[in-house]
DOTORMAR-279983 format. One line per field, with one value per residue (C-alpha): z, y, x; residue in one letter. Coordinates in steps of 0.25 Angstrom, whole numbers, plus 5000, padded with zeros to 4 digits. Layout:
<nodes>
w	c(Z,...)
v	c(Y,...)
u	c(X,...)
resn	c(A,...)
</nodes>
This chain:
<nodes>
w	c(5000,4997,5004,4999,5007,5001,4989,4982,4976,4968,4966,4960,4973,4987,4990,4977,4979,4994,4991,4980,4989,5001,4992,4986,4999,5008,5019,5022,5019,5029,5028,5022,5020,5010,5003,5000,4992,4983,4983,4986,4998,5002,5011,5015,5019,5027,5020,5033,5030,5019,5015,5003,5000,4991,4986,4977,4974,4984,4977,4989,4988,4978,4967,4969,4959,4956,4951,4963,4967,4962,4949,4955,4945,4933,4941,4934,4936,4948,4960,4959,4965,4958,4967,4977,4987,4992,5005,5006,5018,5008,4998,4991,4990,4984,4974,4970,4965,4960,4945,4940,4942,4956,4963,4972,4986,4992,5007,5010,5022,5026,5040,5049,5038,5030,5019,5007,4993,4979,4971,4956,4949,4938,4949,4942,4947,4938,4931,4928,4943,4947,4954,4968,4975,4985,5000,5012,5024,5035,5050,5055,5051,5039,5035,5035,5050,5054,5045,5050,5046,5038,5035,5020,5016,5001,4997,4982,4973,4959,4951,4935,4926,4912,4917,4929,4929,4930,4941,4949,4947,4953,4964,4969,4983,4986,4991,4994,4990,4988,4977,4963,4950,4937,4923,4916,4904,4914,4926,4938,4953,4959,4974,4981,4995,5006,5014,5024,5012,5004,4993,4987,4974,4971,4957)
v	c(5081,5067,5058,5045,5035,5021,5014,5001,4989,4981,4966,4954,4948,4953,4942,4946,4960,4959,4951,4960,4972,4964,4960,4974,4981,4970,4971,4964,4969,4970,4964,4973,4969,4967,4979,4972,4984,4983,4967,4970,4967,4972,4971,4984,4990,5002,5013,5022,5033,5025,5011,5001,4991,4980,4977,4966,4960,4952,4938,4935,4947,4949,4957,4972,4978,4989,4991,4989,4999,5001,4995,4981,4975,4976,4975,4964,4960,4961,4969,4983,4998,5003,5013,5024,5029,5044,5047,5059,5065,5068,5058,5065,5078,5070,5063,5077,5081,5068,5063,5057,5041,5042,5036,5036,5037,5023,5019,5007,5000,4988,4984,4997,5005,5014,5023,5030,5027,5032,5020,5023,5017,5009,5006,5013,5027,5039,5041,5026,5022,5032,5042,5039,5032,5040,5035,5043,5035,5035,5035,5035,5020,5019,5008,5015,5017,5002,4995,4990,4999,4991,5004,5005,5019,5025,5035,5037,5034,5038,5038,5038,5043,5048,5060,5063,5078,5075,5065,5074,5084,5075,5072,5087,5083,5073,5078,5067,5068,5052,5054,5057,5057,5055,5056,5042,5033,5023,5025,5018,5020,5017,5017,5018,5013,5013,5000,4994,4986,5000,5006,4998,5001,4997,4999)
u	c(5021,5025,5036,5042,5036,5040,5044,5038,5045,5035,5037,5029,5029,5031,5042,5050,5050,5054,5066,5071,5070,5076,5088,5090,5090,5096,5085,5072,5058,5047,5034,5023,5009,4997,4989,4976,4970,4981,4984,4998,5009,5022,5035,5042,5056,5060,5067,5067,5058,5051,5050,5050,5039,5039,5025,5019,5005,5000,4997,4987,4979,4967,4970,4964,4955,4964,4978,4987,4997,5012,5007,5009,4998,5008,5021,5030,5045,5055,5053,5056,5054,5042,5035,5038,5027,5026,5018,5010,5001,4990,4988,4976,4984,4996,4987,4981,4995,5000,5000,4988,4988,4995,4983,4970,4972,4968,4968,4976,4980,4990,4990,4990,4996,4986,4988,4983,4989,4988,4985,4985,4972,4982,4992,5003,5008,5011,5024,5026,5024,5036,5027,5025,5014,5007,5003,4998,5000,4988,4993,5007,5010,5021,5029,5042,5041,5038,5047,5060,5072,5083,5091,5086,5085,5080,5090,5084,5073,5075,5062,5065,5055,5054,5044,5054,5050,5034,5037,5046,5034,5024,5034,5034,5029,5040,5053,5062,5076,5077,5067,5073,5065,5074,5070,5072,5066,5060,5052,5058,5061,5075,5077,5091,5092,5103,5103,5113,5119,5121,5114,5103,5093,5079,5073)
resn	c(M,L,A,L,D,H,L,A,V,S,A,A,S,L,E,E,G,A,A,W,V,E,Q,A,L,G,V,P,L,A,G,G,G,K,H,P,H,M,G,T,H,N,R,L,L,S,L,G,D,L,Y,L,E,V,I,A,I,D,P,A,A,P,K,P,G,H,P,R,W,F,D,L,D,R,F,R,G,P,P,R,L,T,N,W,I,C,R,T,D,D,L,D,A,A,L,A,K,A,P,P,G,T,G,T,A,T,E,L,Q,R,G,D,Y,R,W,R,F,A,V,P,A,S,G,R,L,P,F,D,G,C,H,P,A,L,I,Q,W,Q,G,D,L,H,P,A,R,T,L,R,D,H,G,I,R,L,T,G,L,E,I,T,H,P,E,A,D,A,L,R,A,A,L,A,G,L,S,D,P,R,V,V,V,E,R,G,P,C,P,G,L,R,A,T,F,S,T,P,H,G,P,R,V,L,T)
</nodes>
């Protein structure tokens, strides 16, 4: 079984990405941290039962000898919603059922947080990045339980892809009414939120 865990907004710089999300949703982001294995850093926002992260290459970190996650090595342009992440209690079993290229289980840590993450060898997830990244948290710590709650909630996540039927079949282990897969000419993600300022959208 899979459960929606968090959303990722990629950006050319962490400052630019954080400013874009803060302007779009009308609330401040919390500090995050660094991921030495990937040469990236992030900032976070509570979404109640899940969270949103803004992630970018850390210019102060050495370049890793492997592709970074979320295809960040090839990221260009303004900040945007690029990925969604699902958690599982058994990453190895989930990977056995996942499409080829979903990744290899990798042990990672940031401060007290520990997790296993499926990292694609190319950095890019199947279905042009529209397939979710897979994570298995280790221990009881989870960012959604520690972040300040500003009342932002995800109300819908629309994934568009030309091969929508195949993507839906690959997501058979996920049951979340907020997640909808639609057929469309271009791969893309669109997230809708309820906020204290009314509905807001990130794409």
